[in-house]
N, C-alpha and C positions, 0 to 999 in steps of 0.2 A: 356272748358275746360272740359270739358269734360272729357278734362278730359278724363278716364279709360273705357273698353268694359264691356258690362253687365256681361259675364261669369267672366271676370277677377275680377270685384267687387264682384261677388257671391263667389268665391273662396277666396279672400281676406278676406271678412268679416266672412265667415264660419270659417276660420283658426284662425283668430283674436278672435272671439267670443269663440271658443272652448279652446284657450289658457286661456282666462279669467275665463271661467266657469269650467274647469277640473283642479284639484289639482295634478293629477298624469297622465302624458302622456309618453307613451313607447318612449324611445329615438329613436328607429328605425322609428317611425312615425314622427319625428320632422324634418322640413326642416334644411339644413345645417346651422350651427350658426358660422360665421366668416369663414376665408379662402375662400374655394370655394363659400360659401354662398354669398359673395359679388360679385362674377362673376354673380351669379344668378340675384342678385339685379340689377347689371348693364344691365343685359339682360331684366329684367322687366321694367327698365326705358326706355331702347330702344324701346321696344314693345308699351309703352305708348306714347313715343315721335312721333312714326310713325303710330300711329292708331288715337287715340283721339287728338294729337297734330296737325296732319294733317287735321283732321275734324274742329278743332278750326279755322282753316285758310279759311274755305269755304266763309266767307264774302268777301274776295278778288275775288273769283270766281263770286259770287253773283253780286257784283258791275259791273264787266265785262259783265255778261249776260244782266243785266238791261240796260247798257249804249250801248252796241254794237248791241243788237237786232239781234243776229246770227240766231236765229230760228223763222222762220216766224209763226205768229199766237200765239207764246207763250206769256203767261201773267205772271206778277210778281208772282201771285199765284203759278204758275208752279214751278218757281225757289225756292220759299220758300219751297215747299214740297220736292223737290230733296235733299236740305240740311238736312231737318228734317228725311229723310228717313234713313241717315247715322246712326242716333240715334235709330229710331224706329225698323228698321229691325236687328240691333244689339241686341235689347231686345227681339224681336221675335224668333230668332234663339237660344237663350239662352239655352232652354230645349234640343234642337236637339244637340246643340255642347256638352253639358254635357253628353248626351247619347253616342254620337260617340267617344268622348274623352275616356270614360270608355271601350269603345268596341275596338278602334283602337289605343289608346295612344295619349298622349298629343302633341308630336312632329308632328305626321302625321296630326293632326287637325291644328296645328299652321302653317305647311306648306301649307295646303289646304286654310286656311284663307288668308294667305299672298299672293298666287296666285290670290284668288278672288279679293282681294282689288286691287293689280296691274291691273288685267285685266278690272276692273271696270273704272279705270282712263285712261288706254290706249284706251278702247273702246270708252269712252266719247270724245276723241280727234278726233274720226272719225264720230261722231254723226252728223247727217244732219236734224233730226227731233226732236221735244222735247220729244217724247216718247223714243227716243234712249237715251236720257239723263236720263230719269227716270229709264231705266233699267240698265244702266251703272254706272254713278256717284252716282245714288240713291240706286238701289237695291243691285247692285254686291258690291260696296263699303260697304255698311251697313252690308251685310251678311259676308264679309271679316273680317271686324273688330269684328262681334260677335263671329267668330271663333278663333280669336286670344285672348288667355286668359292664365293665369299663377297663381301659388300660391307662398305666401310668408308669413313670420310669425311675425317678430320682428316689432315693432311700428316704430323704426327709419328707417328700410328697407321699410316699407310700405309708410312713408312720403317721402323718397328719390325716390322710384319708382313711386309715384303718381305725383311727380314733373315733371317727364318726360312729361307728357301732356302739361304742361305749357312751358317748354323749347322747345318742339317740335312746339307748336303753335307759339312761338317767331321766331324761324328759318323759319318755312314754311310761315308765314305771309309775313316777308321781303323777303324771297327767291322767294315765288311765284309772288308776285308784281314785283319784278325785272325781272324775266324770262318773264313775260308776256309782259313787256315793251321792252325787249330785242328781243325775238323771237317768240311771240305771244301766243294766248290762247291755240291752239292745242298742241304745244310742252311743254307748262307749265304742262298740264295734263299728257303728255306722260313722262315727267321727275319725276313728281310727283309719277306716277305709278312705274317706274323703280327703283327710290331710295328707295321707301317704301318696294319694293320687296327684294332689297339687304339688307337693315338694318334688316328687320323681319326675313329673313331666316338666317342671321348671328347671330342675337340674339337667335334664336330657337336652334342653335346647343349647346348653353350653358345652355339651360333650361333642368333641370333633371326631368324625368317623374318617379313619385313615387307612382303611382296607384296600383302597385303590393304590395306595403307596406301598403297603406292605406285602399284599397278596399272600396271606397265610395259607398254610396247607391244612387239611382237615384233620383234627386229632385222631389218632388211631390207637388200636389195642394191640400191643405186642405181647401176647401171653407167654411167649418164651421167657420172659423177664421173671416169670413165677418160678422158673427153675433155679433161680440164684438165691443163695442163702441170704445175701445182704438185703435183697428186695423183700423177701419174706419177713425179716426181722422189722424192717421199716413199716411194712403194711400191718403187722402185728401191733406195733406201737400204735399205729393210727387207730386201728380197730378197738383196742382195749382202752386206751385213753378217752375216747369218745363216750364210753359208758359213764366215766366220772364226770366228764365235762358236762353233758345233758343233765345228769342227775343233780349236779350242783346249780346249774343255771336255772332249772325250772322248779326246783323243791324248795328253795330257800324261802320264798314268800309264805308258804303254806307252813313250813317248820316254824317261821317266826309267830305265826298265829297259834301254833300248837304250844309254844312255850309262854303262852298268854301274853303276847305283846299285842297291841292294837293294830288295826289294819293300816293305820297311818305309819306306825312304827315299822311294820314289816314292809311297806313300801319304801321307807327311809333305807332299810337295810338292803333291798335289792337295788335301790337307787345308788348306794355306795359300792355294791358290787361292780356295777357298771361304770362308775366313777373311776374304780381301780382299773378296770379294763381300758378306759380312755387314756389313762396315764401310763399304764404298763406296756400296752401294745407298741407304741413307738420305741420305748426303751428296749423291749425284747429285739424289735428289728435291728436297732443300732448295735446291740450288744452281739446279736448272732452274727453280724457282719464283721465285727471285729474279733471274734473268737470262734473257735470250732462249733459249728452248728450242732453237731452231735452232742457235744459236752453240753452246751446250753440246754438243748431239748431234754437231755437225760437228767439234768440237775433240776430244772424247773418242773418237770414231770413228777419226779421224786418229791420234791418240795411241796407240790399240791397234795400228794398223798398223806405226807407227815402233817401237814397243816390241818387236814380234815380230822385226823386223830388228836392232835395237839390242841387245836382251837374249836373246831366245830362240835366235836363229841361233848366236851364239857360245857359248851355254851348254854346258858339258860338265862342270861341277861341280855339287855339291849347293847350295853357297851361291848361286852366280849364278841357278841354277834356282829356288831358293826365292824370292829376291828377284823375279825375273821373275813368279813366280806371284802373290806378294802384289800387286805393282803393277798387273800385268794383271787380276786378279781383281777389283779395286776398280772398274774401269771397263768391262770388257768387256761387261757387261750393260746398257749404255746404252739398247739399244732398249726393253727392258721398262719402264724408269723414264719414258721420255720420250713413248712412241708416242701415248698417249691426249691429252696435252696438244698434242702435235703436230699430231694429227688436228683439234682444235679450232682451231688457229691457221690451219690450211690451208684447211678446208672450214666451219668454223663449227659451233656447238653443234647446230644442226639436224641437220647431216649426220654427226655423230659415230658413231652406231650403224652407218651404212652404210660410212663409211670404215674403222672399226675391223674391221668383218666382212671388207672386202677386205683389209685388212692381215694378218689371220689367214690367209686363204687364200693370200695371196702368199707366205707364208713356209713353207708346206707343202712344197713341193719342195726348198729348201735345206735345212731342218732334217731332212728324210727322207734326203737323199743326200749331205750334207756329209762325214760321217765315212767313208762308203763310198768317195767320191772321194779323201779323204786316205789311206785305207789302200792303194788302188790306187796312188797316187802314191809311196808308200813304195818304197825300193830296198834290199831286204834284204841284198843282195850288195855294196853300196856302202859306202865308208867313212862317209859322212854319210847314213844310212838316211832321216832326216826332213827332208832339205834342201828337197825339193818340197813336202810338206804345210805345212812352216813358211813357205815362200814364198807358197804358196796362201793360207794365213790372212792374212798380212800384207798381200798385194796386194788380198785382198777388202775388208779394213777400208780402206785407202787409197782404193781406187776408190769404195767407198760414201760415203766422207766428202766425195768431190768432188761427188756428187749432192746432199748435204745443203748444202754451201757454195753451190751453185746455188740451192737452195730458199731459203737465207737471203737470197740477192741479190733473188730474185724477190719475196719478202715484204716485204723492205725497200723496194723500189720501189713496192710496192703501198701502203705506209704513207705514202709521201711525198705531200705536197700538190699 
């Protein structure tokens, strides 16, 4: 779950951090509070639902590709990369989207991103070679998501908007599985593309472009930050935790079919994972605002790893797998809800744009390759086909939590007189 696009998170976290760090902010620069502001929140919710929410349902397509063998010569590795590209290219186009938005306005870029995302899904429905799928459902969809972004301010609005990715994941997981059963894979892709286009363009009309008030500066990369121990710890946490996040997000549907659950039950499980995300993300945002963000990030990251071993590893029934999906879904996206405030804690408000940019580029490799690695680790001939991917996800989260715990220690010592 994704969960939210890279530029979307950049602007969310920039504005949240600015709100916390500045005592006096000009009223003209503040997003609308109440009234029409709630229309903006609803629009942000919709954009989240029809970008990251749709991406969260990729596991349904993944299982269909793996079982139908539509593309001759394609390997499981290929399909893993295609799903990962949705995240990776969204991160890669972040600086370009930021620059273009400041040059041409938010709505124009949102419209462009909506068309790219729709075009990617529709083009994928006509794909006859695996490289067609790489370019369409991988690259085009990923770039489209990267261009769809927005700004919001209040914590509650942040939480409500971020829940959109979970709700979108619920709807699209169940809906996509049903459409594939009813009218086939190709029309499921076309339907996904056209619905996302209609929803995103409608939401875009209600987004207010305020760049003429704010006049933001272009994001920059300050590579001197990489000389700092605390920055390296933060980036290592981001890098390693993404291996667990993507593996969980995309593998669960196929795992459910492997333990002999029906496609309908598998869709239910992924739907519950996204339902957990919809409930959990706003709560994480509130908790991280009240307590130490490094503590919250460390504890929840560690909890994800432990839950993988305690609940996912022994799961062979529908009930236990649903319970795992709900619990893990509520916390597995801790990165997206805490990365901005963590960047402020580590490097300060002045360095927020640079450290966020470094964070987005840091997770390009793990988001692109995680599911491909997980599919390679599968052992179809073994009695426990998903043992190694499950272990890979669990260990990734646990190792990542160690870096966050060390970051917490470093920051605590810095605050001591």
